[in-house]
N, C-alpha and C positions, 0 to 999 in steps of 0.2 A: 383767292387768286383772281376771281372774276372782278372784284372791286379794284384790284391792282392791274386789271386789263391784260392779264396774261393770255396769249392766244390759246384757244380751246385745245388744240393739239398738244401743246406743252402741258396743259393740266392733265389731259388723258394719259400722256406719256408718264407723267410723274405718278399718277395713280397706278398705272401698270407696273412701274418700277417698284413701287412700294408693295404691291400685292405679290408680284412674282420675284423670287430670289434671283432668277437668271436674267433679270432685266437690268442688272447693275452695270454691265459693261457696254451699254449702248453708246455708239459713236455717231455723230452726225457727219455724213459724207455726201459730197456733191459729185454727180457724174454728168459729163457733157458729151454730146454726140450729135451726129447728123442723122436725121430720119431719111426716108426716101425723098427724092426730088430736092435734096439740099436744105430741108427744113431743119433749123437748129433746135435742139431739145436739151433743156437743162433739168436735171433730176435731183431733187433733194431727198436724202434718205436718213433714217435713224436705224441703226442696226447693231446687233450684238455679234455679228459674224460678217465682217467686211468681205471675206473670201466668197461666201455664199451670195451676198448682195451684188458684188461686181460681176460674178458669173451669171447671175440671173439677168441683170440689167444688160450685160453684153449680149446674152442670148436673145433677149427681146429685140434689140437693135438688129442683130444678124438675121433673125428669122423674118423680120419685116423689111429687109433690104436697106438697113441703115448701118451705121458703124459708130462705135464708141470712140470718143476722142480723148486726148490727154487733158488732165485737169488744167483749167485756165484757158483752154483753147477757144472757148466761146464766150468767156466772161465779157469781152468787149461788145458783144451783140446785144447784151441786156443791161438795163439800168436797174440796180438794186434799190428798191424804195421801201419805206415804211408807210403803212396805210392805217389811218385812224378813222373810225366811224364815231361821230359824236351826235348826241341829240341836238336837233336844230335849236339854237338859242332863240328865245322869244324877243329879247330886248336888245339884241346886238345886230348891227348891220353886217351882212356877210362881207361887204367890201372892207369895212374897218377890221373885221376879224382876219381877213386875208392879208391886209397890209401889216397887221400886227405879227402874224405868223411867218411872213416872209423872212423876218429877222431870225427866226428859229429854224430855217431850212425847209419850210413848206413851200412847194412850188406849184401846187395845183389844188383847187378846191371845187368840189362838185356838190350839188344838192340832189339828194334822192327824195323826191316828193312822196313817193310811195311809202317809204318807211319813216319819213319826216326826220331824216338824218343828213348830216353834212359829212362828206367823205374828203379827208385831207391826204394828200400825197406829199411825202417829204423825203429828203435825202436819208439814206439808210443810216449813215453815221450820226444823224441828228435825232434819232429815235428817242433817246432819253431826254434830250432838251425839249422836244415837242411835247412829250408826255408830261413832263414836269410843268410846263407852261399851262397846258390844258387843265391839269389837276389843281394847280395853284389858283387858277382863275375860275374855278367852279364849273367847268364844262364836264358834262357827263359822257364818258367814253363808253360806247356800247361794245366795241371790239377793236382789236388792233392785230395787224399781221405784217409779214414781210412778203413782198412780191418782187419778181423780176420782170420788168416790162421790156418787151423787144424794142430796139431802137428803130427798126424798120420791118415792115411786114411783107411776106412773100405771097404773091397770088398763086393759087393752085386750081386745077380743074376739079370738078366734082369727083372724078375717078381717083385722082391723086389724093384728094381730101380723105376719101374712104380708106385708102391704104395707110395714110399717116395716122388717122384716128384709131385704126386697129392697134398700132404701136403704142399710142398714148394710152389707150384703154388697158393694154397689157401691163404697161408700167404702173398705171394707177391702181390696178388690182393687186399688185405686189404688196404684201404686208409691211415691208421695210420702207416703201416709198411714201414720203410725206407730201411732196408737191411736184408737179410737172409743169414746166413753162416752155413755150415754143413761140416761134415767130411766123406761124401760118396765119394768114389773114382770115378773119372770121367770115363765115358764110353769110353774105348779105341777105340772102333769101330767108334765112332763119330769123332775122331781126324784124321783119315786117309784121 
């Protein structure tokens, strides 16, 4: 599965499914809601009991001053992307690679000098085409995932951030929750 660049979570989920008999009925469900101060939060889950999961997710939102919305209500606030990390090619100019990949739906290319990787962001629907191109052209994919990137970020005060982070933490601690995406602007002071 690693060679086929399947996301780590999917591999772990498949292993769990094979090991435990009660893992067979897992459904992937998305929940959308507003956290405190109007921060949009998108929650991706995998669950064998949607009633339990929705009750838990709703209670986290309610306890932290937010509210769970209807499915699709926040879809427009996020862009669904596929992300590939590839080993930085030695003999290929990144400009040429980017030009080549634009035709396959890649719209952004970053270089991570620390890990010596190139990070490609592409349209969600083009995931298979991008992966096929990379494999056929001998690029080594170290990981791939799907992300939801907020279209615009909301500024918050440090006090507001603390409240919102409590909710995000509660959601991330839930066993059924796979990913949590939000549109809160990162804390600039942490990046220095």
